[in-house]
GUGUZA-308100 format. One record per residue (C-alpha): residue number from 1; x, y, z. Coordinates in nm, 3 decimals, decimal comma. Layout:
<rs>
badren_px_py_pz
NUM_X_Y_Z
...
</rs>
This chain:
<rs>
badren_px_py_pz
1_-7,923_0,958_3,340
2_-8,236_1,106_3,483
3_-8,299_1,473_3,452
4_-8,319_1,644_3,790
5_-8,605_1,863_3,892
6_-8,414_2,182_3,980
7_-8,522_2,436_4,221
8_-8,427_2,784_4,122
9_-8,341_3,075_4,348
10_-8,264_3,446_4,265
11_-7,995_3,569_4,505
12_-8,004_3,949_4,586
13_-7,641_3,912_4,667
14_-7,377_3,640_4,695
15_-7,396_3,665_5,070
16_-7,738_3,480_5,049
17_-7,551_3,161_4,987
18_-7,288_2,983_5,206
19_-6,931_3,059_5,067
20_-6,837_2,691_5,102
21_-7,130_2,580_4,896
22_-7,065_2,838_4,628
23_-6,691_2,781_4,601
24_-6,742_2,395_4,592
25_-6,885_2,432_4,232
26_-6,671_2,723_4,131
27_-6,408_2,674_3,865
28_-6,042_2,764_3,919
29_-6,097_3,132_3,833
30_-6,044_3,390_4,106
31_-6,311_3,632_3,999
32_-6,590_3,379_4,034
33_-6,503_3,295_4,404
34_-6,757_3,380_4,666
35_-6,490_3,609_4,833
36_-6,441_3,828_4,513
37_-6,805_3,888_4,445
38_-6,886_3,933_4,812
39_-6,618_4,201_4,848
40_-6,764_4,404_4,565
41_-7,108_4,374_4,691
42_-7,051_4,403_5,063
43_-6,860_4,730_5,013
44_-7,125_4,874_4,776
45_-6,895_4,884_4,464
46_-7,136_4,644_4,287
47_-7,482_4,752_4,422
48_-7,813_4,903_4,311
49_-7,669_5,254_4,410
50_-7,398_5,209_4,149
51_-7,624_5,059_3,888
52_-7,517_4,688_3,955
53_-7,810_4,508_4,119
54_-7,714_4,150_4,198
55_-7,968_3,894_4,081
56_-7,754_3,577_4,082
57_-7,933_3,262_3,964
58_-7,882_2,938_4,166
59_-8,011_2,595_4,096
60_-8,048_2,328_4,359
61_-8,119_1,956_4,332
62_-8,267_1,904_4,670
63_-8,024_2,068_4,929
64_-7,724_2,058_4,678
65_-7,616_2,352_4,470
66_-7,562_2,218_4,125
67_-7,543_2,535_3,912
68_-7,514_2,913_3,955
69_-7,445_3,224_3,752
70_-7,347_3,579_3,850
71_-7,605_3,801_3,720
72_-7,660_4,175_3,757
73_-7,934_4,402_3,653
74_-7,786_4,705_3,486
75_-7,924_5,060_3,443
76_-7,624_5,179_3,248
77_-7,330_5,028_3,050
78_-7,024_5,155_3,247
79_-6,767_4,917_3,391
80_-6,832_4,633_3,139
81_-6,572_4,698_2,863
82_-6,776_4,552_2,596
83_-6,949_4,852_2,455
84_-7,306_4,869_2,359
85_-7,385_5,231_2,379
86_-7,486_5,238_2,013
87_-7,731_4,961_2,078
88_-7,887_5,166_2,344
89_-7,921_5,457_2,105
90_-8,087_5,234_1,846
91_-8,350_5,110_2,107
92_-8,418_5,465_2,214
93_-8,467_5,579_1,853
94_-8,752_5,333_1,831
95_-8,907_5,462_2,147
96_-8,807_5,155_2,335
97_-8,617_5,132_2,672
98_-8,277_4,965_2,649
99_-8,236_4,964_3,036
100_-8,264_4,762_3,243
101_-8,067_4,498_3,078
102_-7,919_4,180_3,237
103_-7,547_4,107_3,260
104_-7,376_3,769_3,313
105_-7,037_3,907_3,402
106_-6,784_3,997_3,667
107_-6,818_4,375_3,760
108_-6,532_4,580_3,627
109_-6,331_4,280_3,530
110_-6,252_4,241_3,148
111_-6,076_3,898_3,204
112_-6,161_3,594_3,001
113_-6,309_3,300_3,194
114_-6,604_3,090_3,290
115_-6,925_3,262_3,378
116_-7,130_2,962_3,498
117_-7,065_2,744_3,802
118_-7,152_2,380_3,730
119_-7,133_2,076_3,967
120_-6,850_1,855_3,851
121_-7,045_1,531_3,922
122_-7,346_1,632_3,718
123_-7,423_1,652_3,356
124_-7,261_1,993_3,287
125_-7,389_2,025_2,926
126_-7,736_1,985_3,033
127_-7,693_2,222_3,337
128_-7,523_2,478_3,107
129_-7,824_2,468_2,872
130_-8,070_2,485_3,153
131_-7,889_2,789_3,306
132_-7,885_2,973_2,962
133_-8,272_2,912_2,942
134_-8,328_3,030_3,299
135_-8,127_3,337_3,248
136_-8,330_3,434_2,923
137_-8,656_3,357_3,119
138_-8,554_3,592_3,394
139_-8,482_3,862_3,154
140_-8,823_3,815_3,005
141_-8,996_3,827_3,337
142_-8,826_4,160_3,414
143_-8,885_4,307_3,078
144_-8,518_4,338_2,991
145_-8,413_4,441_2,646
146_-8,105_4,205_2,646
147_-7,883_3,978_2,826
148_-7,496_4,008_2,784
149_-7,256_3,741_2,879
150_-6,909_3,902_2,871
151_-6,557_3,771_2,838
152_-6,679_3,411_2,829
153_-6,468_3,102_2,776
154_-6,489_2,891_2,467
155_-6,731_2,636_2,608
156_-6,983_2,895_2,703
157_-6,923_3,064_2,372
158_-7,024_2,749_2,178
159_-7,317_2,668_2,405
160_-7,462_3,022_2,385
161_-7,436_3,015_2,008
162_-7,623_2,689_1,995
163_-7,891_2,840_2,212
164_-7,930_3,126_1,964
165_-7,740_3,402_2,138
166_-7,550_3,630_1,911
167_-7,164_3,600_1,943
168_-6,949_3,905_1,954
169_-6,563_3,921_1,962
170_-6,294_4,174_2,047
171_-5,911_4,150_2,028
172_-5,699_4,161_2,342
173_-5,332_4,116_2,384
174_-5,227_3,818_2,590
175_-4,899_3,642_2,686
176_-4,849_3,266_2,644
177_-4,592_3,055_2,804
178_-4,407_2,831_2,552
179_-4,210_2,660_2,819
180_-3,963_2,933_2,892
181_-3,695_2,872_3,130
182_-3,638_3,221_3,231
183_-3,696_3,581_3,098
184_-3,384_3,563_2,884
185_-3,520_3,242_2,717
186_-3,826_3,430_2,636
187_-3,639_3,722_2,483
188_-3,438_3,470_2,281
189_-3,719_3,438_2,039
190_-3,732_3,820_1,976
191_-3,565_3,981_1,679
192_-3,231_4,141_1,773
193_-3,362_4,502_1,776
194_-3,676_4,424_1,974
195_-3,478_4,220_2,222
196_-3,234_4,505_2,262
197_-3,525_4,752_2,330
198_-3,680_4,514_2,600
199_-3,353_4,480_2,778
200_-3,298_4,858_2,769
201_-3,646_4,926_2,918
202_-3,573_4,687_3,205
203_-3,219_4,838_3,249
204_-3,352_5,194_3,264
205_-3,587_5,093_3,562
206_-3,299_4,932_3,745
207_-3,065_5,240_3,685
208_-3,308_5,457_3,850
209_-3,273_5,265_4,174
210_-3,612_5,089_4,159
211_-3,662_4,734_4,289
212_-3,958_4,508_4,315
213_-4,103_4,289_4,586
214_-4,393_4,047_4,548
215_-4,657_4,053_4,812
216_-4,966_3,831_4,853
217_-5,275_4,002_4,965
218_-5,264_3,898_5,326
219_-4,923_4,030_5,362
220_-5,035_4,400_5,277
221_-5,044_4,611_5,595
222_-5,310_4,877_5,639
223_-5,038_5,130_5,539
224_-4,938_4,951_5,240
225_-5,286_4,886_5,134
226_-5,355_5,272_5,151
227_-5,052_5,340_4,931
228_-5,145_5,071_4,677
229_-5,500_5,210_4,661
230_-5,377_5,571_4,627
231_-5,142_5,475_4,344
232_-5,427_5,325_4,147
233_-5,683_5,590_4,230
234_-5,434_5,857_4,094
235_-5,418_5,664_3,760
236_-5,798_5,679_3,730
237_-5,788_6,042_3,819
238_-5,544_6,118_3,545
239_-5,788_5,981_3,292
240_-6,078_6,182_3,437
241_-6,243_5,891_3,624
242_-6,322_5,781_3,975
243_-6,190_5,429_4,066
244_-6,462_5,153_4,050
245_-6,331_4,989_4,372
246_-6,297_5,149_4,727
247_-6,019_5,117_4,978
248_-6,263_4,907_5,178
249_-6,295_4,678_4,893
250_-5,920_4,645_4,830
251_-5,892_4,568_5,205
252_-6,146_4,297_5,208
253_-5,997_4,137_4,886
254_-5,665_4,137_5,044
255_-5,788_3,977_5,355
256_-6,003_3,705_5,188
257_-5,858_3,609_4,855
258_-5,548_3,438_4,999
259_-5,272_3,359_4,750
260_-5,502_3,455_4,454
261_-5,429_3,818_4,495
262_-5,078_3,966_4,470
263_-4,906_4,291_4,438
264_-4,583_4,380_4,271
265_-4,461_4,676_4,466
266_-4,198_4,912_4,323
267_-3,953_5,061_4,576
268_-3,729_5,361_4,503
269_-3,450_5,348_4,757
270_-3,685_5,163_4,994
271_-3,984_5,390_4,939
272_-4,290_5,251_4,766
273_-4,345_5,442_4,441
274_-4,568_5,224_4,228
275_-4,771_4,905_4,235
276_-4,945_4,663_4,019
277_-5,224_4,446_4,136
278_-5,279_4,100_3,997
279_-5,492_3,801_4,047
280_-5,409_3,433_3,959
281_-5,544_3,095_3,905
282_-5,348_2,771_3,873
283_-5,272_2,856_3,517
284_-5,321_3,224_3,454
285_-5,220_3,553_3,581
286_-5,451_3,862_3,545
287_-5,336_4,223_3,553
288_-5,604_4,438_3,696
289_-5,485_4,773_3,848
290_-5,168_4,984_3,845
291_-5,055_5,332_3,952
292_-4,735_5,525_4,053
293_-4,647_5,830_4,258
294_-4,404_5,976_3,990
295_-4,292_5,979_3,633
296_-4,022_5,708_3,609
297_-3,900_5,611_3,275
298_-4,042_5,259_3,155
299_-4,182_5,191_3,498
300_-4,537_5,121_3,351
301_-4,387_4,845_3,116
302_-4,193_4,686_3,394
303_-4,463_4,689_3,663
304_-4,746_4,587_3,445
305_-4,582_4,357_3,190
306_-4,227_4,244_3,256
307_-4,280_4,166_3,621
308_-4,584_3,964_3,532
309_-4,406_3,761_3,259
310_-4,125_3,694_3,517
311_-4,378_3,572_3,759
312_-4,550_3,341_3,512
313_-4,236_3,189_3,413
314_-4,111_3,136_3,761
315_-4,463_2,991_3,877
316_-4,514_2,803_3,546
317_-4,828_2,976_3,468
318_-4,943_2,932_3,114
319_-5,115_3,256_3,031
320_-5,100_3,627_3,134
321_-5,391_3,865_3,068
322_-5,272_4,213_3,134
323_-5,592_4,392_3,077
324_-5,774_4,570_2,791
325_-5,644_4,798_2,516
326_-5,284_4,874_2,449
327_-5,112_4,800_2,104
328_-4,785_4,881_2,295
329_-4,820_4,521_2,440
330_-4,744_4,385_2,101
331_-4,372_4,488_2,119
332_-4,352_4,318_2,461
333_-4,458_3,978_2,340
334_-4,832_3,985_2,409
335_-5,015_3,822_2,122
336_-5,343_3,933_1,958
337_-5,610_3,697_2,101
338_-5,997_3,696_2,028
339_-6,219_3,729_2,331
340_-6,583_3,656_2,316
341_-6,918_3,777_2,452
342_-7,273_3,644_2,385
343_-7,593_3,838_2,360
344_-7,964_3,755_2,395
345_-8,185_4,001_2,228
346_-8,558_4,026_2,304
347_-8,684_4,239_2,011
348_-8,672_4,022_1,695
349_-8,618_4,334_1,454
350_-8,344_4,474_1,650
351_-8,185_4,125_1,689
352_-8,174_4,087_1,316
353_-8,016_4,439_1,278
354_-7,755_4,354_1,544
355_-7,678_4,025_1,401
356_-7,605_4,191_1,066
357_-7,373_4,448_1,237
358_-7,188_4,185_1,432
359_-7,119_3,981_1,127
360_-6,949_4,307_0,964
361_-6,780_4,383_1,290
362_-6,636_4,030_1,317
363_-6,462_4,064_0,977
364_-6,305_4,395_1,102
365_-6,182_4,243_1,422
366_-6,038_3,944_1,245
367_-5,854_4,183_1,002
368_-5,725_4,388_1,292
369_-5,599_4,079_1,485
370_-5,413_3,955_1,172
371_-5,252_4,298_1,105
372_-5,156_4,324_1,475
373_-4,983_3,989_1,470
374_-4,751_4,135_1,191
375_-4,598_4,364_1,469
376_-4,509_4,101_1,711
377_-4,124_4,108_1,821
378_-4,058_3,744_1,745
379_-3,831_3,640_1,479
380_-3,988_3,482_1,169
381_-3,974_3,099_1,167
</rs>
């Protein structure tokens, strides 16, 4: 197979390329779709003003887009969920500038998945290697300290390691569908006391007069969108933060993402009181945002976890990633799962120091995941 002579373009926004052309090589992963990235950029949520400057790489063979990568030049480390603040301090202690850095990631989205778009009819291994080299070269041209590929899939994890990038792992809690017929079939694998607790949590929600409806993005009226947005914004405010996404962004996502975006809306005697926002692929459900108008017992567990599990079983989805953090997920059947990132480091001395640190950190992450697995609710084999 002849090696193509690629023409490389740096896109200052995904809007610079046709959506059909981009989506034609995008994998089945909602956050890499042109519509998702465009909504974040068009509404200013991911923009130079917020410290996310789009610099997407696109490779063409003639007029055909054959590979691409979402890239952002970052001037801070917020909204990434793979924390490198200590690395920034180490750079600064040597009188070096850590920012800007380059990020191969989906803004504000700690969801595992592909980070590269590769044409299905081309040599994907070769294109993947070419993209990694091009990304590092772009970082060098712009005098970036580092490149970070976050929440990557196993294929990119292996390819990046072969290219000399440093691997880093964390532990998230994810649900896996083992062919369950319904929710009760899922609970049948729990120990008796854990099964009783889960049923009690779901019963308490129902006894408060709360019911759920499932709405795809396009079914959300402006009034419902406002309510869903307000619910999620209040949750951010309770933790002392402003929401990453705007109401305008929510509306654009709802209008353009089709069946990929859905909302579980909680109704208390017919009035919306809470909502959980999800995205999905053909195999996986991703929990992203949630919020409520009041303090209802067990409502968070029902809206964010049990409703999602119900949906996965009904739709025969294989995986459910409910988001970051939360050891409380263990008792509800979410298993400790390693997630990966990969890091290209420009400075040789700092690369060596970080490599040593990551080796020690990896041992601690492995130990944590093993210890967490001991608290799963399932009966021993």
